[in-house]
C-alpha positions in Angstrom: 97.0 94.0 93.9 95.8 91.5 96.5 97.7 93.3 99.3 96.2 96.6 98.3 92.7 95.1 98.5 93.5 93.6 101.8 94.7 96.9 103.3 91.6 98.6 101.9 89.3 96.0 103.6 91.2 96.2 106.9 91.2 100.1 106.7 87.5 100.6 106.2 86.1 97.6 108.2 88.2 98.5 111.2 87.4 102.2 110.8 83.7 101.5 110.6 83.5 99.7 113.9 85.8 102.2 115.5 83.5 105.0 114.4 80.2 103.3 114.7 80.6 101.1 117.8 83.5 102.6 119.8 82.9 106.3 119.1 79.3 106.9 118.4 77.8 104.2 120.6 80.3 103.5 123.4 81.4 107.1 123.9 78.4 109.1 122.9 75.4 106.7 122.9 74.1 108.5 119.8 71.9 105.4 119.1 70.6 102.4 120.9 70.9 98.7 120.1 70.0 95.4 121.8 72.4 93.7 124.2 72.8 90.8 121.6 73.7 93.3 118.9 76.1 95.0 121.3 77.9 91.7 121.9 78.0 91.0 118.1 79.7 94.4 117.7 82.3 93.6 120.3 83.2 90.4 118.3 83.1 92.2 114.9 85.4 94.9 116.3 87.9 92.2 117.2 87.6 90.6 113.8 88.0 93.8 111.9 90.7 95.5 114.1 92.6 92.2 114.8 96.0 92.9 116.2 95.1 96.4 117.2 91.8 95.7 118.9 90.5 98.5 121.1 88.3 98.0 124.1 84.9 99.8 123.8 85.0 100.6 127.5 88.5 102.1 127.5 87.9 103.9 124.2 84.5 105.3 125.4 85.9 106.5 128.7 89.0 108.1 127.2 87.0 109.8 124.5 84.6 111.3 127.0 87.6 112.7 128.8 88.9 114.1 125.5 85.7 116.1 125.1 85.6 117.2 128.7 89.2 118.4 128.8 89.9 119.2 125.1 93.3 120.8 124.6 94.1 121.0 128.3 96.8 119.1 130.2 94.1 116.5 131.2 93.2 115.8 127.6 94.4 112.2 126.8 95.5 113.2 123.3 95.9 116.9 122.6 98.7 117.9 120.1 99.4 121.0 122.2 101.5 119.0 124.7 103.6 116.7 122.4 106.4 117.4 120.0 105.0 115.1 117.3 102.2 112.7 116.5 104.1 109.6 117.7 104.7 111.1 121.1 101.0 112.0 121.4 99.9 108.5 120.5 102.3 107.0 122.9 100.9 109.1 125.7 97.4 108.1 124.5 98.3 104.4 124.7 99.6 104.7 128.2 96.3 106.4 129.3 94.3 103.7 127.4 96.3 100.9 129.0 95.8 102.3 132.5 92.0 102.4 131.9 91.9 98.8 130.6 93.9 97.5 133.6 92.0 99.6 136.2 95.1 101.4 137.2 93.5 104.8 137.3 90.5 106.2 139.2 87.8 107.4 136.8 85.0 109.8 137.6 81.6 108.1 137.2 80.4 110.6 134.7 83.0 109.2 132.2 82.0 105.6 132.8 78.2 105.8 133.0 76.5 103.6 130.3 79.8 102.8 128.6 79.5 99.1 127.4 81.9 96.7 129.0 82.6 93.0 128.4 85.6 92.3 130.6 86.1 88.7 129.7 86.1 89.3 126.0 88.3 92.4 126.3 90.8 90.4 128.3 90.9 87.8 125.5 90.8 90.2 122.5 93.5 92.4 124.1 95.8 89.5 125.0 99.2 89.1 123.5 98.0 85.7 122.2 95.2 87.3 120.2 97.4 90.2 118.9 100.2 87.9 117.9 97.8 85.5 116.3 96.3 88.2 114.1 99.8 89.5 113.3 100.8 86.1 112.2 97.7 85.8 110.0 98.6 89.2 108.3 102.1 87.9 107.6 100.7 84.7 106.0 98.2 86.7 103.9 101.0 89.0 102.7 103.1 86.0 101.9 100.4 84.7 99.5 99.2 88.0 98.2 102.3 90.2 97.8 103.6 90.5 94.2 106.3 93.1 94.8 108.8 93.8 97.6 107.4 97.3 98.2 104.0 95.8 99.2 105.6 94.5 102.4 106.1 98.1 103.5 102.3 98.1 104.1 102.5 95.3 106.7 103.1 97.7 109.7 99.9 99.5 108.5 98.0 96.3 109.0 99.6 95.8 112.5 98.7 99.4 113.6 95.6 100.3 111.7 93.5 101.6 114.7 96.3 103.8 116.1 96.9 105.3 112.6 93.2 106.1 112.4 93.4 107.8 115.8 96.5 109.7 114.9 95.0 111.2 111.7 92.1 112.7 113.7 93.6 113.5 117.1 96.7 115.1 115.6 95.9 116.5 112.1 92.3 117.4 112.7 93.4 119.6 115.6 96.0 121.4 113.4 94.7 121.6 109.8 91.4 122.2 108.1 88.4 124.5 108.3 85.8 125.3 111.0 82.0 125.6 110.9 81.6 126.5 114.6 83.4 128.4 117.4 84.5 125.9 120.0 86.8 126.1 123.0 89.4 123.9 121.4 91.4 123.5 118.2 89.2 120.9 116.5 88.8 121.4 112.7 87.1 119.6 109.8 90.1 118.0 108.1 88.5 117.1 104.8 85.7 118.8 102.8 84.5 115.3 101.6 85.6 112.7 104.1 85.9 109.5 102.1 89.1 108.5 103.9 87.8 108.5 107.5 84.1 107.8 107.0 82.9 111.0 108.6 85.4 111.1 111.5 87.3 114.0 110.0 84.4 116.4 110.5 85.9 116.9 113.9 84.9 120.6 114.4 81.2 119.6 113.8 81.5 116.8 116.2 83.1 118.8 119.0 80.3 121.3 118.7 77.5 118.6 118.8 79.1 115.6 120.5 75.9 113.5 120.7 74.8 114.1 117.2 75.0 110.8 115.2 75.7 112.6 111.9 79.1 114.3 112.0 78.6 115.9 108.6 75.6 117.5 107.0 76.4 121.1 108.0 77.6 122.0 104.5 76.3 120.4 101.4 79.6 118.6 100.7 79.9 117.1 104.2 78.8 113.5 103.6 79.2 111.3 106.6 79.5 107.7 105.2 79.2 106.0 108.5 76.0 107.9 109.2 74.5 106.8 105.8 75.2 103.2 106.9 73.6 103.9 110.3 70.4 105.1 108.5 70.3 101.8 106.7 70.8 99.9 109.9 67.9 101.8 111.5 65.7 101.0 108.6 66.6 97.3 109.1 65.6 97.9 112.8 69.1 96.9 114.0 69.7 100.3 115.8 67.6 103.3 116.8 69.1 106.7 116.3 69.0 109.4 118.9 67.2 112.0 116.9 67.1 114.6 119.7 70.7 115.7 118.8 70.3 115.8 115.0 69.2 119.4 114.2 72.2 121.8 113.7 72.9 125.1 112.1 76.3 126.4 111.0 77.6 129.5 112.8 78.8 132.0 110.2 82.2 133.3 111.2 
């Protein structure tokens, strides 16, 4: 039972900072926060993602490119150009690594206002950090596992963030329903997105990229991350960009 609880904690904590900080803040600036809070989010992203830490800068730049070039050959992760999800994620990783290492020329429109903390990214992305977190997961499994099959979940702990990305970037471009006509294959993967905390309302998001609430178009589309963001705004930790909130569903 302990291993299951650990995986749930890693899944939702890492997913929250991927959705809240990397996606909605770094890529889309759908809300504002202080520089101190921004630095705290960098650190909490490292703590929650651990061995699969993602740079806010590289994620933000790459995701902006995804929106600009969705389902074209320039899209960093379109399922149209790969035989399977693993091949797509490997291509995504190569693009991500090139951005992190400054090995590729990026247009300024994709980098403007994307938060960057080079020193911290270098540390958090280092093999020392990744292997340290990996060792910590192994130790936790050693003490928490009560059955052999629970060790099969260890790779999930190692690769949590890529798994999150694969679910949306592959499956939410292949399966689900649409509320809006868009120039790509994005779909809403779940009617109630408890598993991905709002990220699976992908068609809604591609229609209104800067909108902080990915759900809310139909009554059952509850965006859990957005609910938490409303609470953070009430606590004056963030300020939502309300210009992009109003939305109406296009009836097909």
